[in-house]
Every structure is written in structure tokens, then in C-alpha cells.
N, C-alpha and C positions, 0 to 999 in steps of 0.2 A: 377461352379457359385461362384462369389466372390462379396463381398460387404463390406463396411466400418463397422468395429466393434468397439463398445464402450459401456461401462457399465454405462456411465453417462446418466441420463434421458433427453429426448427431452422436451424443455420448450415452444417452439413456432414453428408454421409452417405458412408460407406465400406463396402467389402466386404472381409472377411478370410477366410483359410482356416482359421486356428486361433483359436478363440473366446477363448483366453487371451492372445492377442497383440494386444490392442486398443490404439489410440493413446491417449495420456494424455488423460483428460477425456471419453472417448467411452463410450456406453452400448450394451450389446448388446441387440438385438431378436431374441431366440432363440425365443420362444413366440408362438403365434397368440392371438387374443383369447379363444378357448375353451380355452387351456392346452395346445395341442399343439406339439411341437417342430417348428420350421420349418427345412427343409433346401433351400437354393436351387440346389444343383448337381443338374441334372436327370439322371435315370436311376435304376436300382435301387440303393438305398443299400448293400445287402450285397455288391454286385458292384464297388463303387467305393470307393476310399479318399479321394477328393476330397470336400471339404466347403466350403460357402460360407455365411457368416453376414453379416447386416447390422448395422451399428452407426452411431450418429448422435451428434452433438454440438450443444449449445446455447451453446458458448463463442463469444467474440467474435473475429472474424477481420478482418484489415485488407483494405480494398478493393484496395490495391495488389498483393495476392497473386493477383488473378484472372488477370493476364496470365502469371504464372509457375506457375500450377496445373499439376502434372504427375501422375505416378503416385500420389504421396502427397497430392495435393490442396493445400489451403491451408497456409501456414505460420502456426502459432499465434503471436499477439502476446501475450507474457506480461504486459505492462503495461497491458492493456485499452485498446484504441484508442478515441478519442472516437466518439460516435454517428454523426457524418457520415462516418466512415471504415469503418464496419462493413458486412458483407454478410449477407444472409439468403437462404434458399431460398424461391422463390415458385412453383415448379412442378416436378413430377416426371413423367417418362414412362417407360414400359416398352414396348419395341418389339422386333420380331424382328430378329435380327442380319443378316438379308438386306435390311433396309430401309435407306434413306439416312438418315443422322443429321440430326436437326432442327437448323436454324440457331438460334443463340442459347442452346443448351443445352451443358452440359459432359458428356462421355461418361465414366462411371466404367468404364473398360475393364480395369483390373487390380486385383488384391487388394493391400491395403496392406502386409501382412506378408511376402509372398513373391513379389510381382509376377507372379502367374499370371493367366490370363484370369478376369475377375470372374464372368461367367455363361457358361453353355454355349451356349444358343440365343437369348439375349435381350441387349438393351442397356439399361443403366440410365442415364437422362439426367436431369441436374439443371439447373435454371435459377437462377443466382445473381443477385441484384439488390442495388444499393446501398440500404441500409435507409431512408435519409431520402427516397428517391424513390418508395417504395411505401407503400400503406396497409394491406396485409395480407400475411401470409407463412405458410408451413407451420409449424404448431405441434404437430400430432399425426400420428404414423404408426403403423399397426397392420397385422398380417397377419390375414387371414380365410380360412378354408377356402373354396376356390372353389365347393364344393357348398352353402355356407351364406351366400351373398351377401345373402340376404334379411335376415340378422341384422346387417348393417352399420349402425352408428349413423347418425343423420341428419347431414347436412353433410359427410360423408366422400366423397371422390372415389375410385372403384374403378378400379384399374389391371389390365391383363391378367394372367392367372395365370402363375406361375412354379412349376413342379413341384407343382401342386395348391394353391398358396396365392396369394392376391391381396394386393398391397400397397395399402393405402388411406391416404389422407392428408386432413387437414383444414386449410383456410385460415382464419385468424382475424385480426381487426384488431390492429395493433401500434402502440405509441407510438413515433412517429418524429420527435418534436419534439426539436430540438437545444436543450439548455439550456446556456447559456454561463455559466460560473462567473465571478463578479466578479473583476476584476483588482486585486490588492493591490500597493501600492508597498512592496516589501520593502526596508527600510533596514538598514544595518549598525549595529552598536553605536556605532562612531565617528561616523557621521552623526547618530545620535540625540543623542549627547552634545554634538556641536557645535551642533546646533539648540537644545538646552536651554540651553547657555551663551549663545548669541546672544539667545534670548528673555529670559533672566534679566538680561542686560546692558541690553536695551531697557527692561525694566521699571524697572531701577535708574536709568537715565538720565531716565525720565519723572518720578521722584520726587526725584531729586537731580541738580543741574547738573554734578556731578563725573562726568567721562566714565569714569574708571577708579578704582575704590575699592580701596585697599590696606588690608587689615585691620590691619596693623601700625601704620598711622598713628593709629588710634583708641587703640591700646595706649600708643603713645608720648605721646599727649596727656594721659594720666591722671597726676595728681600723685602723686609718690612720698612715702609717709608710713610711718614705722616705728612699731612698737608702743611706747607710753610705758614699758612694763615693761622694755624693753631699756635705757633710760636714755640713749638717743641724743638729743642736743640739736639735731641738724640733719644735713644731708647732708655737711658738711665733716668732722664727727667720724666719721660712718659711713665715708666714703671713706678717712680716715686709718687707721681700723682695718683696712679691707680691704687697704690698700696696705702696711701693716706686715708684714714677713716673720715668720712663726711660727718662733720659735727652739726647737730641740729641746733639752730639758733633759738634763744629764748624769746618770749613775747616782747620783753623790754628792748632787746637788741634789734628785733625786727622793727619795732616802733621808732627807735632812735635813728636807725639807718635809712628807713624808707619813708618816714613821715615828711610831708612837704607843707610849708607854710603858705597858705593861699590868701593871707591878709592883704597884701598889696593888690592882688587881682580883685578882691572884693571892693576895695576903695575905688578902683578905676571904674568898676561897674556901677557903684553907687553915685559917683560923680556924673556919669553919663546919663543917669536917670534923672 
């Protein structure tokens, strides 16, 4: 006998008419432990078009959805609620539909996909509990042929037969400890820069009595000295050069100053030829 094994608690169970129309994140329980197809709608299969299948989920659901649980059960919380907000299934019952419903259990009375009666002659009842208040929950469910109940694995609870198959479930210890993540003081970039500036100023004040330091002050204190290669004798001469306006030379002045007579060079080249 083989069946799917997981230590994660089961959080919801639904009944569907069409096995291809499962809710997102749910797993179909279509076969019994010995590999036989399980059909939960009671009666002769070839005389009826009605089908019923069981599916289950191990996803996390918010505790706040218990009060609003209707035909479609719980509303899935996509962002994974914290542990103290989650629910798990802690008990399952199958009873005749002529019996009074058990208090504290949720009745799965309709199919998820088309809102038809979930079962023909029975009621499927689920007990949801706040995860952090319980020490164990349903972690395994299997179908077993009602004529082979002697083969049910140990620690499984056997429920009344539905159309020749018994739903069996196992309770296992679960980790219900709430771990609180450490709270970090998230600071903006501006806050971090401001604190860095304040800390730098405090360190500067400890080593220097000057409260505020202007970098330009240090530059202005440096003595001005020009290279001796420039021939400047001092700041006065340097300033006089800077203050003189640069006069633009005329074309004739440029011609007379920079024109070179190449006649001698031309005679040498001609004589060599």
C-alpha cells in the first residue's frame, strides 16, 4: 500500500464534480491506497452522469476567513499569513445526512465548481482550528476499500464508508511555535547621510576646537609661489601681467614680426640640383 506522505498539515478539503476544475493549489485524491479509482457519488456509475471527487490543500489560510466560509470555503491569502493567523484541520467526520450536524464542525455541503450537493447520502464535516492553539493536525488522508480495512496503516482513523470506500486520516504533531522576526529600524538614505554628517562633525569637534571647518580656509592660508622659470620676481609683477590687457596684433604686425626670408635656402637647393 502506498500513499503520498507529507508532514505539512492539511488546511482545507473540498468536493468537486469535475476533477479538472480544482481550486488553485489543491490536489486531487482520485485513487484509493490500492490504486482503484474512487467515486463518491453513490449509485451505479453507468446509470448516473454525476461524479464527485475529493481534493485537499496544504496552503496557508487566514483565521479571519472562518466566519466567512461559505460554499467555496476559505479565501486564500496569497501573501502567506503569519503562523498565528493560520488554520489547520484537526478532525474529520462522515455521517448520514439524516443525522444532526455536529457542533463545531464545518459542513462541506456543496461542490466547489458547480455548487451541487457534495454527497448523496452523507455529510462531510471538517473541524478547523487555529494552528497555534493545537499540538496536532490532519497531515494524511487516504481512501481504502471498505472490504480491506484490515490493510489500513497504523495511526489512521477510519471513517464510515461512502460508496464502497472509507476515508482515513492521520493526526500528526505540528510545529505551532510562532517565531517573531527581529524588527529592523529601516532608515532612509537622507537619514543615514544626516547621521553620518553629525557623527563626522562630532569627531572633528573632539580633535579640533573649530566648530565648523571650511576646506577653503586651508587653501587660502597656503603661500603663493610661482616657478622661478617664469622669471616673476614677486606678486606685484605677476598681478601687473594679469591686469594688462592682451592686445591683438594686426595682420601687418604679424607679417613683419614672423615672416622669414627663405631666399638663401632656395639658392642652396637650386645649386645642389
